[in-house]
C-alpha positions as CSV (number, residue, x, y, z in Angstrom):
1,M,-16.4,9.3,12.5
2,K,-16.4,11.5,8.9
3,S,-16.8,9.1,6.3
4,L,-14.3,8.6,3.4
5,Y,-17.0,10.0,0.6
6,S,-17.0,13.0,2.9
7,R,-13.5,13.3,3.4
8,V,-12.7,12.5,-0.4
9,C,-15.6,15.8,-1.5
10,L,-14.5,17.9,1.5
11,V,-10.3,17.9,0.2
12,A,-11.9,18.2,-3.3
13,L,-13.2,21.5,-2.8
14,G,-10.2,22.3,-0.8
15,V,-8.2,21.8,-3.6
16,I,-10.2,23.7,-6.2
17,L,-10.5,26.6,-3.5
18,L,-6.6,26.5,-2.9
19,S,-6.9,26.3,-6.9
20,C,-8.5,29.0,-7.8
21,I,-6.5,31.3,-5.1
22,L,-3.3,29.7,-6.2
23,G,-4.5,31.1,-10.0
24,F,-5.5,34.3,-9.3
25,L,-2.5,35.0,-7.1
26,G,-0.6,33.6,-10.4
27,S,-2.3,36.0,-12.4
28,N,-2.3,39.0,-10.4
29,I,1.8,38.8,-9.9
30,Y,1.7,38.5,-13.8
31,Y,-0.1,41.6,-14.5
32,H,1.6,43.5,-11.9
33,T,5.2,42.5,-13.1
34,K,4.5,41.9,-17.4
35,L,0.8,43.6,-17.9
36,K,0.7,46.9,-16.2
37,P,4.2,48.6,-17.1
38,Y,2.5,47.3,-21.1
39,N,-0.6,48.8,-20.3
40,D,0.8,52.3,-18.8
41,T,3.1,52.4,-21.6
42,K,0.0,52.0,-24.0
43,L,-2.5,53.9,-21.7
44,I,0.2,57.3,-22.1
45,G,0.3,56.7,-26.0
46,I,-3.2,56.8,-26.0
47,A,-3.8,60.1,-23.9
48,E,-1.1,61.7,-26.3
49,Q,-2.7,61.2,-29.0
50,L,-6.2,62.4,-27.2
51,Q,-3.7,65.6,-26.5
52,S,-2.3,66.3,-29.6
53,Y,-5.7,65.7,-31.2
54,A,-6.9,68.4,-29.0
55,E,-4.3,70.8,-29.6
56,R,-4.8,70.9,-33.2
57,E,-8.3,70.7,-33.3
58,G,-9.1,73.0,-30.0
59,T,-12.5,74.5,-31.3
60,D,-14.4,71.8,-29.5
61,V,-12.3,69.7,-26.5
62,D,-15.5,68.8,-24.6
63,S,-17.2,66.7,-27.7
64,Y,-14.4,65.0,-28.5
65,L,-13.3,63.9,-25.2
66,H,-16.9,63.0,-24.6
67,N,-17.0,60.7,-27.6
68,A,-13.5,59.5,-26.3
69,A,-14.8,58.5,-23.1
70,A,-17.4,56.7,-25.1
71,L,-15.0,54.9,-26.7
72,G,-14.3,52.8,-23.5
73,Y,-12.5,55.4,-21.3
74,Q,-12.9,57.3,-17.9
75,I,-11.3,60.5,-18.4
76,Y,-10.3,63.9,-16.2
77,L,-9.8,67.0,-17.5
78,T,-8.3,69.7,-14.8
79,D,-6.7,73.1,-14.8
80,N,-6.2,73.1,-10.7
81,R,-7.8,76.2,-10.3
82,G,-11.4,74.5,-10.1
83,D,-12.2,73.9,-13.6
84,D,-12.7,70.2,-13.1
85,R,-14.3,68.3,-15.9
86,Y,-15.1,64.3,-15.9
87,Y,-15.9,62.6,-19.3
88,G,-17.5,58.5,-19.4
89,R,-18.3,57.3,-16.0
90,E,-17.5,58.0,-12.9
91,F,-14.6,57.3,-11.0
92,R,-15.2,55.3,-8.1
93,E,-12.5,57.3,-5.5
94,R,-11.5,60.7,-7.4
95,E,-8.5,61.8,-4.8
96,L,-5.5,62.8,-6.4
97,D,-2.9,64.1,-4.7
98,S,-2.7,68.6,-5.9
99,S,0.9,67.8,-6.5
100,I,0.7,65.3,-9.4
101,K,-2.1,67.7,-11.0
102,E,0.5,70.2,-10.9
103,Q,3.5,68.2,-12.2
104,V,1.1,66.9,-15.2
105,L,0.6,70.7,-15.9
106,E,4.4,71.6,-16.0
107,G,4.4,68.9,-18.5
108,T,5.6,65.6,-17.2
109,P,3.8,63.3,-18.0
110,Y,1.7,60.9,-14.8
111,H,2.3,57.3,-14.9
112,G,-0.6,55.8,-12.1
113,V,-1.1,52.1,-13.5
114,A,3.1,51.4,-13.8
115,D,3.4,53.3,-10.1
116,Y,0.1,51.9,-8.6
117,P,1.0,49.8,-5.3
118,N,0.9,46.2,-5.4
119,Q,-1.9,44.1,-3.4
120,A,-2.4,39.9,-3.6
121,F,-5.8,40.1,-3.4
122,I,-6.6,42.6,-5.7
123,S,-5.6,43.4,-9.3
124,G,-5.2,46.9,-10.0
125,F,-6.5,46.4,-13.5
126,F,-10.1,47.0,-12.3
127,E,-9.4,49.4,-8.9
128,N,-11.9,52.4,-10.9
129,A,-9.6,55.3,-9.3
130,L,-8.5,58.2,-10.4
131,S,-4.7,57.4,-8.9
132,N,-4.6,53.9,-11.2
133,S,-5.1,56.2,-14.5
134,V,-2.2,58.2,-16.8
135,G,-1.6,61.8,-17.0
136,V,-0.5,64.5,-19.6
137,P,-0.5,68.2,-20.3
138,L,-2.8,69.2,-22.3
139,R,-3.3,72.6,-23.8
140,F,-6.4,75.0,-25.4
141,Q,-8.6,78.3,-25.3
142,E,-4.8,79.9,-23.9
143,R,-5.0,77.8,-20.9
144,Q,-3.1,74.8,-19.6
145,Y,-4.5,71.7,-18.6
146,A,-4.1,68.4,-16.9
147,L,-5.4,65.5,-19.0
148,F,-6.0,62.4,-16.9
149,L,-7.1,59.0,-18.5
150,R,-7.6,55.3,-17.6
151,P,-9.5,52.9,-19.4
152,D,-13.4,51.9,-18.3
153,V,-13.3,48.6,-17.8
154,I,-17.2,48.0,-18.0
155,L,-17.4,49.8,-20.8
156,Q,-14.9,47.6,-22.9
157,F,-15.2,44.6,-21.3
158,G,-18.3,44.0,-19.4
159,E,-20.0,41.2,-21.5
160,L,-16.9,39.3,-22.2
161,R,-16.5,39.5,-17.6
162,I,-20.2,38.8,-17.4
163,F,-19.2,36.3,-19.9
164,F,-16.2,34.5,-18.1
165,G,-16.9,35.3,-14.8
166,L,-20.5,32.5,-15.6
167,M,-18.2,30.4,-17.5
168,G,-16.3,29.6,-14.0
169,V,-19.1,29.6,-12.0
170,F,-20.4,27.0,-14.3
171,A,-17.2,25.1,-14.5
172,V,-16.1,25.4,-11.0
173,A,-20.2,24.2,-10.4
174,I,-20.7,21.4,-12.5
175,S,-17.1,20.0,-11.7
176,I,-18.0,19.9,-8.3
177,L,-21.4,17.9,-8.9
178,L,-19.4,15.7,-11.2
179,F,-16.8,15.4,-8.5
180,L,-19.4,14.1,-6.1
181,V,-20.9,11.2,-8.1
182,S,-17.4,10.2,-9.6
183,T,-15.9,9.9,-6.1
184,R,-19.3,7.7,-5.3
185,Y,-18.0,5.8,-8.0
186,V,-14.9,5.6,-6.4
187,V,-16.0,4.7,-3.1
188,K,-18.5,2.0,-3.4
189,P,-15.7,-0.5,-3.7
190,I,-14.2,0.3,-0.4
191,T,-18.1,0.1,0.8
192,R,-18.1,-2.6,-0.6
193,L,-14.8,-4.2,1.1
194,S,-15.9,-2.9,4.3
195,A,-18.9,-4.9,4.5
196,A,-16.2,-8.0,2.8
197,T,-14.3,-7.6,6.4
198,R,-17.1,-7.8,8.3
199,R,-18.4,-10.5,6.9
200,I,-14.7,-12.6,7.2
201,A,-15.4,-11.3,10.5
202,Q,-18.2,-13.3,11.2
203,G,-16.5,-16.2,9.1
204,H,-18.0,-16.0,5.4
205,Y,-15.0,-16.3,3.5
206,Q,-17.6,-16.5,0.1
207,M,-18.0,-12.8,-1.0
208,E,-18.1,-10.9,-4.4
209,L,-15.8,-8.2,-5.0
210,P,-15.0,-6.0,-8.1
211,V,-12.0,-8.4,-9.3
212,S,-13.0,-7.2,-13.3
213,R,-11.3,-3.6,-12.8
214,R,-7.7,-3.2,-14.2
215,D,-7.1,0.0,-11.0
216,E,-6.0,-0.4,-7.7
217,I,-9.3,-0.8,-6.2
218,G,-9.2,-3.9,-9.0
219,E,-6.0,-5.2,-7.5
220,L,-6.8,-4.6,-4.0
221,S,-10.8,-6.5,-4.8
222,R,-8.7,-9.3,-6.0
223,N,-6.1,-9.7,-3.8
224,F,-8.8,-9.1,-0.8
225,R,-10.1,-12.6,-2.5
226,L,-6.7,-14.1,-2.3
227,M,-7.0,-13.3,1.4
228,G,-10.5,-14.7,1.9
229,K,-9.7,-17.9,0.5
230,E,-6.3,-18.3,2.2
231,L,-8.6,-17.4,5.5
232,E,-10.7,-20.1,4.6
233,R,-7.7,-22.5,4.4
234,V,-6.2,-21.5,7.4
235,D,-9.4,-21.9,9.1
236,E,-10.6,-25.2,7.7
237,G,-7.0,-26.6,8.5
238,R,-7.4,-25.0,11.8
239,R,-11.0,-26.7,12.4
240,Q,-9.0,-29.7,10.7
241,F,-5.9,-29.6,13.3
242,V,-7.8,-29.6,15.6
243,A,-10.1,-32.6,15.3
244,N,-7.1,-34.6,14.6
245,V,-5.4,-33.5,17.8
246,S,-9.2,-34.4,19.8
247,H,-9.1,-38.1,18.0
248,E,-5.2,-38.3,18.3
249,F,-5.7,-38.1,22.3
250,Q,-9.0,-39.7,22.0
251,S,-7.9,-42.7,20.4
252,P,-5.2,-43.7,23.6
253,L,-7.2,-42.1,26.6
254,T,-9.8,-44.3,25.0
255,L,-7.3,-47.4,25.5
256,I,-5.5,-46.2,28.4
257,Q,-9.3,-46.6,30.0
258,G,-10.7,-49.6,29.0
259,F,-7.7,-51.3,30.2
260,A,-7.2,-49.6,33.1
261,K,-10.9,-50.9,33.6
262,I,-10.3,-54.2,33.0
263,L,-7.1,-54.3,35.0
264,S,-9.1,-53.1,37.8
265,E,-12.3,-55.1,37.6
266,Q,-11.2,-58.5,36.5
267,E,-9.4,-61.7,37.8
268,L,-6.5,-61.5,35.3
269,S,-3.6,-64.0,35.5
270,P,0.2,-62.4,35.8
271,D,0.8,-62.6,32.0
272,E,-2.8,-60.9,30.8
273,R,-1.8,-58.4,33.3
274,A,1.8,-57.4,32.5
275,H,-0.2,-57.6,28.6
276,Y,-2.3,-54.8,29.7
277,A,-0.4,-53.0,31.6
278,G,2.6,-52.9,28.8
279,I,0.1,-51.3,26.7
280,I,-1.1,-48.5,29.0
281,G,2.5,-47.5,29.4
282,D,2.8,-47.5,25.1
283,E,-0.2,-45.5,24.9
284,S,0.9,-43.0,27.6
285,R,4.5,-42.5,26.2
286,R,2.2,-42.3,22.6
287,L,0.3,-39.5,24.3
288,S,3.5,-38.1,26.1
289,V,5.4,-37.9,22.3
290,L,2.3,-36.4,20.7
291,G,1.8,-33.5,23.5
292,K,6.0,-32.5,23.0
293,Q,5.7,-32.8,19.4
294,L,2.4,-30.3,20.2
295,L,4.5,-28.1,22.1
296,L,7.6,-28.2,20.2
297,L,5.4,-27.4,16.9
298,S,4.1,-24.2,18.8
299,T,7.2,-23.1,19.7
300,L,7.9,-23.0,15.5
301,E,4.8,-20.8,15.4
302,Q,7.0,-18.6,16.5
303,G,8.4,-18.0,14.0
304,R,12.6,-17.2,13.1
305,E,12.5,-15.1,16.4
306,A,12.4,-18.4,18.2
307,L,15.8,-20.2,16.6
308,Q,19.0,-20.5,18.6
309,R,21.6,-20.2,16.1
310,N,25.2,-21.3,16.0
311,L,27.9,-22.9,13.7
312,F,27.7,-27.3,13.9
313,S,29.3,-29.6,11.9
314,L,26.3,-31.4,9.8
315,K,28.4,-34.6,9.7
316,T,29.2,-34.7,13.1
317,Q,25.1,-34.2,13.4
318,I,23.7,-37.0,11.2
319,R,26.2,-39.5,12.5
320,Q,24.5,-38.7,16.2
321,A,21.1,-39.2,14.6
322,V,21.7,-42.2,12.6
323,Q,23.6,-43.7,16.1
324,V,19.8,-42.9,18.1
325,F,18.4,-45.9,15.6
326,Q,21.2,-48.1,15.5
327,W,19.6,-50.9,17.3
328,Q,17.1,-50.8,14.7
329,I,19.2,-50.8,11.7
330,E,20.6,-53.5,13.3
331,E,17.5,-55.8,13.9
332,K,16.5,-54.6,10.5
333,A,20.0,-55.9,8.7
334,L,20.0,-52.6,7.1
335,L,23.0,-51.0,4.9
336,V,23.3,-47.3,6.1
337,K,25.4,-45.2,3.7
338,L,26.7,-42.0,4.6
339,S,28.8,-39.4,2.3
340,V,29.1,-36.1,4.0
341,P,32.0,-33.8,3.9
342,E,33.4,-32.8,6.8
343,A,33.8,-28.7,5.7
344,V,29.9,-29.0,5.8
345,H,29.0,-26.8,8.4
346,L,25.0,-25.1,8.7
347,H,24.3,-22.3,10.7
348,G,20.7,-22.3,12.5
349,D,19.7,-24.2,15.4
350,E,20.8,-27.5,15.9
351,V,18.7,-29.1,18.2
352,L,16.1,-28.7,15.4
353,F,18.3,-30.0,12.8
354,M,18.7,-32.7,15.1
355,Q,14.6,-33.3,14.6
356,V,14.9,-33.2,11.0
357,W,17.0,-35.8,10.5
358,T,15.8,-38.1,13.2
359,N,12.4,-37.7,11.6
360,L,14.0,-38.4,8.1
361,I,16.4,-41.1,9.1
362,G,13.6,-42.4,11.5
363,N,11.0,-42.7,9.4
364,A,13.3,-44.9,6.5
365,V,14.2,-47.1,8.9
366,K,11.4,-48.1,10.3
367,Y,9.0,-48.8,7.2
368,I,11.5,-50.1,4.6
369,P,12.2,-53.7,4.4
370,A,14.8,-55.8,6.3
371,G,18.0,-55.9,4.2
372,S,17.3,-52.5,2.6
373,T,20.1,-49.1,2.3
374,V,19.6,-46.1,2.9
375,D,21.8,-43.8,1.5
376,I,22.4,-40.0,2.9
377,R,24.8,-38.0,1.2
378,A,25.6,-34.1,1.5
379,E,27.0,-31.7,-1.5
380,Q,28.5,-28.3,-1.3
381,M,26.6,-26.1,-3.5
382,A,28.3,-23.8,-6.2
383,G,26.6,-20.3,-5.1
384,G,26.9,-20.9,-0.8
385,G,24.5,-23.4,1.1
386,C,24.1,-27.4,0.9
387,R,22.0,-29.8,-0.2
388,V,21.3,-33.1,2.0
389,L,19.5,-36.4,0.0
390,I,18.6,-39.2,2.2
391,R,17.6,-42.0,-0.8
392,D,15.8,-45.5,0.5
393,N,15.4,-48.5,-1.3
394,G,12.2,-49.3,0.4
395,D,8.4,-50.0,-1.2
396,G,7.9,-46.1,-2.0
397,I,5.0,-43.9,-1.4
398,A,2.3,-44.2,-3.8
399,P,1.7,-41.0,-5.3
400,E,-1.4,-39.8,-3.8
401,H,-0.1,-39.3,-1.0
402,L,3.2,-37.7,-1.8
403,P,1.2,-33.9,-2.2
404,F,0.0,-34.3,1.7
405,L,3.2,-35.9,3.2
406,F,4.0,-33.0,4.8
407,D,0.7,-32.2,6.2
408,R,-0.1,-32.0,10.1
409,F,-1.7,-35.5,11.2
410,Y,-1.5,-36.9,7.7
411,K,-0.7,-40.6,7.3
412,A,-0.4,-42.7,4.3
413,D,-0.9,-45.8,6.4
414,A,-3.0,-45.3,9.4
415,A,-2.9,-48.7,10.4
416,R,0.8,-48.9,9.8
417,E,0.9,-45.5,12.3
418,R,-0.7,-47.0,14.8
419,D,1.6,-50.0,15.3
420,S,4.8,-47.9,15.1
421,G,3.7,-45.3,17.3
422,G,3.6,-42.3,15.1
423,T,1.4,-39.3,15.7
424,G,1.6,-37.6,11.6
425,L,3.0,-35.0,13.2
426,G,6.8,-36.0,12.1
427,L,7.6,-34.8,8.4
428,S,5.3,-31.5,9.2
429,I,7.4,-30.6,11.9
430,A,10.8,-31.8,9.4
431,A,9.5,-29.1,7.0
432,K,8.7,-26.4,9.3
433,I,12.5,-26.3,10.6
434,V,13.9,-26.0,7.3
435,R,11.4,-23.3,6.1
436,L,12.1,-21.4,9.8
437,H,15.9,-21.8,8.1
438,N,14.8,-20.4,4.4
439,G,15.3,-23.7,3.2
440,T,13.3,-26.1,1.3
441,I,12.4,-29.7,1.5
442,E,11.3,-32.1,-1.4
443,V,10.1,-35.3,-1.4
444,S,9.8,-37.8,-4.8
445,S,9.2,-41.6,-4.5
446,S,8.8,-44.6,-6.3
447,P,8.4,-48.6,-6.4
448,E,12.1,-48.4,-6.2
449,G,12.3,-46.2,-3.2
450,T,11.9,-43.4,-1.7
451,L,14.5,-39.5,-1.8
452,F,13.7,-36.5,0.4
453,T,15.9,-33.8,-0.9
454,I,16.6,-30.7,1.8
455,T,18.2,-27.6,0.4
456,L,19.8,-25.3,2.9
457,P,21.3,-21.5,1.7
458,N,24.3,-20.1,3.5
459,L,23.1,-18.3,5.9
């Protein structure tokens, strides 16, 4: 498997190579479309100047053309009858159709530079061929000649070509070297992140990452650290949850085993036997409730896919929830105020919402003193949705307990919870159900009472 470093380097080298190829093709296209006609016209002008001077001062044409070639040109002079003369550096390809020579001898200029065939990966400017030249007629010593001329690229631009060639080679080599070094600098944090993932997989959540960087790598590192902290919190919550579940099951099981042993081994009076059997029954029922609530929590963890949504009346449902605790309300002489408009309807899981109201109303009924009041109100919000407020005028909840009230198995008063048969899961379940419906649940408390506020959007 190729590493990220090697992949990035290969991509960079490929980009450099492709850029060079495309750059050459672009330059070559520009030469063929713009520079080649311009060069042809310029060379025709130079050839005509040579022609004019040679015809005017025709005594020593050979010396003149040798001097002209020394200035950076390749020259070919022919009469197409065997008198062929070359001046300057030799042409690599000397083949030239005789009809072209005849054309020039008859007085028609030859535009070989402009008419040279276009080739994608070959620049005609550097093609040292006789056909890649310009031709003009030349007459001296009572004879007609054809003069062909092209620039001597090596003589004119030899040192400059070497300079730019070396500059290009060094630029590419240094770019590749710097890129190899800089890529390692870029890839190193990713390597550290990869090592951090292995540490997290092994259960080690504390890690050192380059969070001071202000680029995408720094942002990724910061998010990675946040993920590690969240995973640590979740893992700690899972361990705490397992410990709490074990404790919640262990306590009633220990009581059941102890009283079952007493019932089986000792001679007891009918009243004592009934008392111990009642305790065993209560603890068994508590275990059953705990098991059902844990199963409900497991179902809720599946998310919104587990919801069975339908439209129902909020007032009807809350009234049903209040009726569940009718005997406790009458026994404690509580006053329940219900103010829910008929028009308020919810679109959600009716069974789960019943669990919310029974948990919240049940807690109020259980823990407030006799003769107190429970006030249940609902109101339609302007932007859609509704708000439900459940208030009591009991003794309130201590401020230090409020932040943890919706945590699983959290009990503000553990002794009272056990006496009432509570499991510490009710409020956690209620909060989970509300959040699954995109709502919020908040609690505030004072010595004058406690208020639960449930806000539900218009789904």
